[in-house]
Structures are given as structure tokens and as C-alpha cells.
C-alpha positions as CSV (number, residue, x, y, z in Angstrom):
1,X,33.1,2.4,10.3
2,X,29.9,3.8,8.7
3,X,31.4,3.8,5.2
4,X,32.5,0.2,5.6
5,X,29.0,-0.8,6.7
6,X,27.4,1.0,3.8
7,X,29.8,-0.7,1.3
8,X,29.0,-4.0,2.8
9,X,25.3,-3.5,2.3
10,X,25.9,-2.4,-1.3
11,X,28.0,-5.5,-2.0
12,X,25.2,-7.6,-0.7
13,X,22.7,-5.9,-3.0
14,X,24.7,-6.1,-6.2
15,X,26.0,-9.7,-5.9
16,X,28.6,-10.4,-8.5
17,X,28.5,-7.0,-10.2
18,X,31.5,-4.7,-10.0
19,X,31.3,-2.5,-7.0
20,X,33.5,0.2,-8.5
21,X,31.4,0.3,-11.7
22,X,28.1,0.5,-9.8
23,X,29.3,3.4,-7.6
24,X,30.9,5.2,-10.6
25,X,27.7,5.1,-12.6
26,X,25.4,6.0,-9.7
27,X,27.5,9.0,-8.4
28,X,28.6,10.0,-11.9
29,X,32.3,9.9,-10.9
30,X,35.3,8.3,-12.5
31,X,36.3,4.7,-11.9
32,X,39.4,5.8,-10.0
33,X,37.4,8.1,-7.8
34,X,35.0,5.2,-7.1
35,X,37.9,2.9,-6.3
36,X,39.3,5.4,-3.8
37,X,36.0,5.3,-2.0
38,X,35.5,1.6,-2.1
39,X,39.1,1.1,-0.8
40,X,38.2,3.8,1.9
41,X,41.2,6.0,0.9
42,X,38.5,8.7,0.4
43,X,35.2,9.2,2.2
44,X,31.8,9.5,0.8
45,X,30.4,13.0,1.4
46,X,26.9,13.3,2.9
47,X,25.1,13.7,-0.5
48,X,26.9,10.7,-2.0
49,X,26.0,8.5,1.0
50,X,22.3,9.6,0.7
51,X,22.3,9.0,-3.0
52,X,23.6,5.5,-2.7
53,X,21.2,4.7,0.2
54,X,18.3,5.9,-1.9
55,X,19.4,4.0,-5.1
56,X,19.9,0.7,-3.3
57,X,17.0,1.2,-0.9
58,X,19.3,0.8,2.1
59,X,17.9,1.9,5.5
60,X,20.2,4.3,7.2
61,X,18.6,3.3,10.5
62,X,20.8,0.2,10.7
63,X,23.8,2.6,11.2
64,X,22.2,4.3,14.1
65,X,23.7,3.7,17.5
66,X,20.3,4.1,19.3
67,X,17.4,1.6,19.0
68,X,15.0,4.4,19.7
69,X,15.8,6.5,16.6
70,X,14.9,5.6,13.1
71,X,14.9,7.4,9.7
72,X,11.5,7.6,8.0
73,X,10.2,8.9,4.6
74,X,6.8,10.1,3.8
75,X,4.8,10.3,0.6
76,X,3.9,13.7,-0.9
77,X,0.7,15.3,0.4
78,X,-2.4,15.0,-1.7
79,X,-4.5,18.2,-1.5
80,X,-6.2,18.2,-4.9
81,X,-7.1,15.7,-7.6
82,X,-4.1,16.6,-9.7
83,X,-1.8,15.4,-6.8
84,X,-3.2,11.9,-7.1
85,X,-1.2,11.2,-10.2
86,X,2.1,11.6,-8.3
87,X,0.6,9.5,-5.4
88,X,-0.1,6.6,-7.8
89,X,3.4,6.9,-9.4
90,X,5.0,6.9,-6.0
91,X,3.1,3.7,-5.1
92,X,4.3,2.2,-8.4
93,X,7.9,3.1,-7.5
94,X,7.5,1.4,-4.1
95,X,6.8,-1.9,-6.0
96,X,9.5,-1.3,-8.5
97,X,12.2,-0.6,-5.9
98,X,11.4,-3.7,-3.7
99,X,12.9,-7.1,-4.5
100,X,9.6,-8.6,-5.9
101,X,9.8,-12.3,-6.0
102,X,8.0,-15.4,-4.6
103,X,9.6,-14.5,-1.3
104,X,7.7,-11.2,-1.1
105,X,4.4,-11.1,0.9
106,X,2.2,-8.0,1.1
107,X,0.2,-7.7,4.4
108,X,-2.8,-5.4,4.5
109,X,-4.8,-4.5,7.6
110,X,-8.0,-3.6,5.9
111,X,-9.9,-1.1,8.1
112,X,-11.4,-0.1,4.7
113,X,-11.5,-2.0,1.5
114,X,-7.9,-1.9,0.2
115,X,-7.7,1.0,-2.2
116,X,-5.9,-1.1,-4.8
117,X,-9.3,-2.8,-5.6
118,X,-10.9,0.5,-6.4
119,X,-8.3,1.5,-9.0
120,X,-10.6,0.8,-12.0
121,X,-12.7,2.5,-14.6
122,X,-15.9,2.3,-12.7
123,X,-18.4,4.6,-11.0
124,X,-17.3,3.1,-7.7
125,X,-13.7,4.1,-8.3
126,X,-14.8,7.7,-9.3
127,X,-17.0,7.9,-6.2
128,X,-14.1,6.9,-4.0
129,X,-11.9,9.6,-5.5
130,X,-14.7,12.1,-5.1
131,X,-15.0,11.2,-1.4
132,X,-11.3,11.3,-0.8
133,X,-10.9,14.7,-2.3
134,X,-13.7,16.2,-0.3
135,X,-12.3,14.8,2.9
136,X,-8.7,15.8,2.2
137,X,-9.0,19.3,0.8
138,X,-10.5,21.8,3.2
139,X,-11.0,24.2,0.3
140,X,-12.9,21.6,-1.9
141,X,-16.3,22.9,-2.9
142,X,-18.9,20.3,-2.5
143,X,-20.4,19.8,-5.9
144,X,-22.8,17.1,-7.0
145,X,-21.1,13.8,-7.8
146,X,-22.5,14.0,-11.4
147,X,-20.5,17.1,-12.0
148,X,-17.2,15.7,-10.6
149,X,-14.6,14.7,-13.2
150,X,-11.7,12.7,-11.9
151,X,-8.4,13.1,-13.9
152,X,-7.4,10.2,-16.2
153,X,-5.1,8.0,-14.2
154,X,-5.9,4.9,-16.2
155,X,-2.4,3.9,-17.1
156,X,-0.9,4.3,-13.6
157,X,-3.9,2.9,-11.7
158,X,-4.2,-0.2,-13.9
159,X,-0.5,-0.9,-13.5
160,X,-0.6,-0.3,-9.8
161,X,-3.5,-2.7,-9.3
162,X,-1.8,-5.3,-11.5
163,X,1.4,-5.1,-9.4
164,X,-0.7,-5.6,-6.2
165,X,-2.7,-8.5,-7.7
166,X,0.5,-10.3,-8.8
167,X,2.0,-10.5,-5.3
168,X,1.4,-13.0,-2.6
169,X,-1.1,-11.1,-0.4
170,X,-2.4,-11.5,3.1
171,X,-5.4,-9.3,4.0
172,X,-7.1,-9.0,7.4
173,X,-10.8,-8.0,7.2
174,X,-13.7,-7.7,9.7
175,X,-17.3,-6.7,9.6
176,X,-16.4,-3.0,9.6
177,X,-14.2,-3.2,6.5
178,X,-17.1,-2.5,4.2
179,X,-18.8,0.0,6.5
180,X,-17.0,3.2,5.5
181,X,-17.9,3.0,1.8
182,X,-21.6,2.3,2.8
183,X,-21.7,5.2,5.2
184,X,-20.2,7.5,2.5
185,X,-22.9,6.5,0.1
186,X,-25.6,7.2,2.7
187,X,-24.0,10.6,3.6
188,X,-23.8,11.9,0.0
189,X,-27.2,10.6,-0.9
190,X,-28.8,12.3,2.1
191,X,-27.1,15.6,1.2
192,X,-28.5,15.2,-2.3
193,X,-25.1,15.3,-3.9
194,X,-25.4,11.6,-5.0
195,X,-28.6,10.8,-6.9
196,X,-30.5,7.5,-6.3
197,X,-29.6,6.0,-9.7
198,X,-25.9,6.8,-9.1
199,X,-26.0,5.2,-5.6
200,X,-27.6,2.1,-7.1
201,X,-24.9,1.7,-9.7
202,X,-22.1,2.2,-7.0
203,X,-23.7,-0.4,-4.7
204,X,-24.0,-2.9,-7.6
205,X,-20.3,-2.4,-8.5
206,X,-19.4,-2.8,-4.8
207,X,-21.3,-6.1,-4.7
208,X,-19.4,-7.2,-7.8
209,X,-16.1,-6.3,-6.2
210,X,-17.0,-8.3,-3.1
211,X,-18.0,-11.2,-5.3
212,X,-14.6,-11.0,-7.0
213,X,-12.8,-11.1,-3.7
214,X,-14.9,-14.0,-2.5
215,X,-14.0,-15.9,-5.7
216,X,-10.3,-15.0,-5.3
217,X,-10.4,-16.3,-1.8
218,X,-11.7,-19.7,-3.1
219,X,-9.4,-20.1,-6.1
220,X,-6.2,-18.0,-5.8
221,X,-3.5,-19.8,-3.7
222,X,-1.4,-16.6,-3.5
223,X,-4.3,-14.7,-1.8
224,X,-5.1,-15.3,1.8
225,X,-8.0,-13.6,3.6
226,X,-8.4,-13.6,7.4
227,X,-11.4,-12.5,9.5
228,X,-10.1,-10.6,12.5
229,X,-12.8,-10.0,15.2
230,X,-10.5,-9.1,18.1
231,X,-8.1,-6.3,17.0
232,X,-8.5,-2.9,15.6
233,X,-7.6,-2.8,11.9
234,X,-5.6,0.2,10.7
235,X,-5.0,0.2,6.9
236,X,-1.3,-0.5,7.5
237,X,0.5,-2.1,4.6
238,X,3.6,-4.2,5.2
239,X,5.8,-5.4,2.3
240,X,7.8,-8.3,3.7
241,X,10.9,-9.8,2.1
242,X,13.7,-11.6,3.8
243,X,16.3,-9.2,2.4
244,X,14.4,-5.9,2.5
245,X,11.0,-5.0,3.9
246,X,8.9,-1.8,4.0
247,X,6.3,-0.7,6.5
248,X,3.7,1.9,5.3
249,X,1.7,3.6,8.0
250,X,-1.2,5.8,6.8
251,X,-1.3,9.4,7.9
252,X,-4.5,10.0,5.9
253,X,-6.4,8.5,2.9
254,X,-3.5,9.3,0.6
255,X,-0.5,9.7,2.8
256,X,2.0,7.2,4.3
257,X,5.0,7.2,6.5
258,X,7.5,4.7,5.0
259,X,9.8,2.8,7.3
260,X,12.4,0.2,6.2
261,X,14.3,0.0,9.6
262,X,15.1,-3.7,10.0
263,X,14.2,-3.9,13.7
264,X,10.9,-2.1,13.1
265,X,10.0,-4.4,10.2
266,X,10.8,-7.5,12.2
267,X,8.5,-6.3,15.0
268,X,5.8,-5.5,12.4
269,X,6.1,-9.0,10.9
270,X,5.7,-10.5,14.4
271,X,2.7,-8.3,15.0
272,X,1.0,-9.4,11.8
273,X,1.8,-13.0,12.7
274,X,0.2,-12.5,16.1
275,X,-3.0,-11.0,14.5
276,X,-3.2,-13.9,12.0
277,X,-3.0,-16.4,14.9
278,X,-6.1,-14.7,16.4
279,X,-7.9,-14.6,13.1
280,X,-10.0,-17.1,11.0
281,X,-8.6,-18.1,7.6
282,X,-11.4,-17.8,5.1
283,X,-9.3,-19.8,2.6
284,X,-9.1,-22.9,4.8
285,X,-12.0,-22.7,7.3
286,X,-14.5,-24.2,4.9
287,X,-17.3,-23.1,2.6
288,X,-19.8,-22.4,5.5
289,X,-17.6,-19.9,7.4
290,X,-16.6,-18.2,4.1
291,X,-20.3,-17.9,3.0
292,X,-21.4,-16.5,6.3
293,X,-18.7,-13.8,6.2
294,X,-19.4,-12.7,2.7
295,X,-23.2,-13.0,3.0
296,X,-23.1,-10.5,5.9
297,X,-21.5,-8.0,3.4
298,X,-24.0,-8.8,0.7
299,X,-26.8,-8.3,3.1
300,X,-25.5,-4.9,4.1
301,X,-25.3,-3.8,0.5
302,X,-28.7,-5.2,-0.3
303,X,-30.3,-3.5,2.7
304,X,-28.9,-0.2,1.6
305,X,-30.1,-0.7,-2.0
306,X,-33.6,-1.3,-0.8
307,X,-33.5,2.0,1.2
308,X,-32.4,4.2,-1.6
């Protein structure tokens, strides 16, 4: 029964391609051996089934007999700056393995400013990596920000941000979304690890980023920003597609549990829809509401600039 269900999912994924050819190539077996498996005269062994599920991004959860058990994946741990490269590559592979099209929508519950926006060659981006590494690595020695040198991830980070910006995106923000980066600037400035001129540059770049997001809200029909005042935001990311979705739950700044269980993804879509119903669209609510929302953030940045 399970082999039949797996083959049915693979057929749905490949469309008009030859099932035997696909399985032969993926498992590196002969055409005849593949045919014996597709005709169910022979069984897939465990490793073959896993390999096919990974290649076609098929959730094994749908073959479970219990609604209370699901199969999950997790991203690799990031403990030092060198690990970030694999993190960015893994995020790129998530986009590459999903059926990206006009039917894909990325939902982001922005407890903090979505990290995709800080993947750039700026002091703000370098400061975020500096903070992340100090928070993640218990053995990290606190050095002045001026002495911190982030590895060169330019190719991966530029491509990752580009992939994100190309999607239809729905982001949920509130007044606290900008608070963590502001508090981090205050903390490192007060500990004298971040100098005043550096803090001023970071704050200016942060203001420019918020200006970019405001402009994007006004002019990009594929970007939708909602102000959510009622519910706790969580940095969850949900990639929704009618054929295949993926739910990413953060375990820390650079770690996610990845779930593509159909029932869980359906429930997640319903949950995001519920949050959106209780949120204010900053795309359609009018210039006044949009200006009020963004001006609150500009005011927080300006107040902090005046204190430094």
C-alpha cells in the first residue's frame, strides 16, 4: 500500500515524464530494475524510499496512520560565523526545491525585521551577523564591532534576497518588529563595543531599509504588509503552494524546524488567514494609516540617533 501511494505522488510530480526513467536515474539502477519497482513486483528498500521522497520533496507524513505523528526536518546548527554559509545555501535550496510560480505565497510573521532584508553589503547587515554570532555561540569572545569581520557570503546572500523579493510575499508586522534591532544597538553602544559613529551609520541604514519597505508597500502589487496589533508574532515562515507547502518554525536566530505535512500546512494557512483578518492592510488602508505606521518607526530611529 505504501509503495503504491509513494508511486502515485511521484507520478503527480513528474507529469508526462517516464516514471521508470526518473526512478532509474535517481536511484542509479537499471531501467528493468526500476520497472520491477513501479509495477510493484519488487519493493523499494528503506534507503530508496527515503531518497525518492527527498528528491521529489514528498512528505512521508501523509503515509502515517496517525494524525498525531509527523516527520520533520531541521536545518543545521549555526555555532560560528563559518556555519552561516551552509545556512544561506540551505535557505537557497528551500526556494529551489519548492514549486516557485505565481501560485506560491510566502508568509512571514515578523517578530523581527525579516532577515532577508539584512542580507546586503552594509554595516547594518554586518552588525546583525555580529549580534547573531554573539547570541548563538556561548564561546564567542565579545570583541568590539570594529574588529569583527564577517565572512564573505555576498553571492549566496544576494541570491537568497533576490529569491525572496521575487515571490508574492505577505508580511505581518507590529510596533515591536523594529524594537529588537534598536535594543541591540543600545546594548552594544552602552557596553562600548559599538562606537557612536558606527551606531549612527547603522541607524541611518536602518531608516533607509524602512523607507524601502514603505515604498515597496505603496508600489509593489506582489508585496502585502499587514499591521497586527492583537497577536504575538513569531518569525514563522510559511511557503504556501496548492501542490506543496513548507512551514518553517524558528528554533533560534539561525535554526528552523521544517514541516511539509499536508494537514499541518493546511492548519498553518488557516492560522495565517485568521491573523490577516484581524490585521490592517497597509497596502489598501490609505496613505494616512500607512504614514502613521511608518512614522512611528522613523520616530523611534530618530529618537535613538539623538541620544547617541
